[in-house]
C-alpha positions in Angstrom: 3.9 -19.7 -14.5 7.6 -19.6 -14.5 9.1 -21.0 -11.3 12.2 -18.8 -11.3 11.8 -17.1 -8.0 10.2 -20.1 -6.3 13.1 -22.2 -7.5 15.5 -19.5 -6.2 13.9 -19.5 -2.8 14.1 -23.3 -2.5 17.6 -23.5 -3.8 18.9 -21.0 -1.1 18.4 -23.0 2.1 18.7 -20.3 4.6 16.0 -18.1 3.1 13.8 -21.0 2.3 14.0 -22.5 5.8 13.4 -19.1 7.3 10.4 -18.3 5.1 9.0 -21.9 5.5 9.3 -21.7 9.3 7.0 -18.7 9.2 9.4 -16.9 11.5 9.2 -13.8 9.2 5.7 -13.3 10.5 5.4 -14.9 13.9 5.1 -12.3 16.6 4.9 -9.5 14.1 8.6 -9.6 13.3 9.4 -6.8 10.9 11.1 -7.5 7.6 13.8 -5.1 8.8 14.8 -7.6 11.5 14.9 -10.7 9.3 17.4 -9.9 6.5 20.5 -10.8 8.5 19.1 -14.2 9.1 18.4 -14.4 5.3 21.9 -13.3 4.4 20.4 -10.4 2.5 19.7 -6.7 3.0 16.2 -5.5 3.8 15.6 -4.1 0.4 16.7 -7.3 -1.2 14.3 -9.4 0.9 11.5 -7.0 0.1 12.2 -7.3 -3.6 12.4 -11.1 -3.4 9.1 -11.3 -1.6 7.4 -8.9 -3.9 8.7 -10.9 -6.9 7.4 -14.2 -5.5 4.0 -12.5 -4.8 4.0 -11.2 -8.4 5.0 -14.6 -9.8 2.3 -16.4 -7.8 -0.3 -13.7 -8.3 -1.1 -13.5 -4.6 -0.1 -11.3 -1.7 1.7 -13.5 0.8 2.3 -11.0 3.5 0.2 -8.3 5.1 2.5 -5.4 5.7 1.8 -3.5 8.9 3.5 -0.6 10.7 4.9 -3.0 13.3 5.8 -5.9 11.1 4.2 -8.4 8.7 1.8 -11.3 9.0 1.1 -14.1 6.6 -2.1 -13.8 4.5 -4.2 -16.9 3.9 -2.3 -17.4 0.6 1.0 -16.9 2.4 0.0 -19.5 5.1 -0.7 -22.0 2.3 2.7 -21.3 0.6 4.4 -21.6 4.0 2.8 -25.0 4.7 3.6 -26.3 1.2 7.3 -25.0 1.4 7.6 -26.7 4.7 6.4 -30.0 3.2 8.7 -29.6 0.2 11.7 -28.8 2.3 10.9 -31.9 4.5 10.8 -34.0 1.3 14.1 -32.6 0.1 15.7 -33.4 3.5 14.3 -36.9 3.3 15.6 -37.4 -0.2 19.0 -36.1 0.7 19.2 -38.5 3.7 18.0 -41.4 1.5 20.7 -40.7 -1.1 23.4 -40.5 1.7 22.2 -43.9 3.0 22.7 -45.2 -0.5 26.2 -43.8 -0.6 25.3 -41.4 -3.5 
């Protein structure tokens, strides 16, 4: 599996942090309300999410009339993304401590 979209998600901190936090799905927040926080338009966010779902071969969000919720696969991806972002933050802090 190519990691193009996954790499793109993690290289763009605002969207990666937003998706990792689960805030796209908490409280039934609609995708139409999230794009401003992702610095993208609603259609661009939908395309990016569908692309990631296609790349991973799993539906990550259950789309409902009043918003979206994470599927079980989406919850796993969210938890893993959260852990990865935490590790990236720790690595950056460590490198700063070393003066690199």
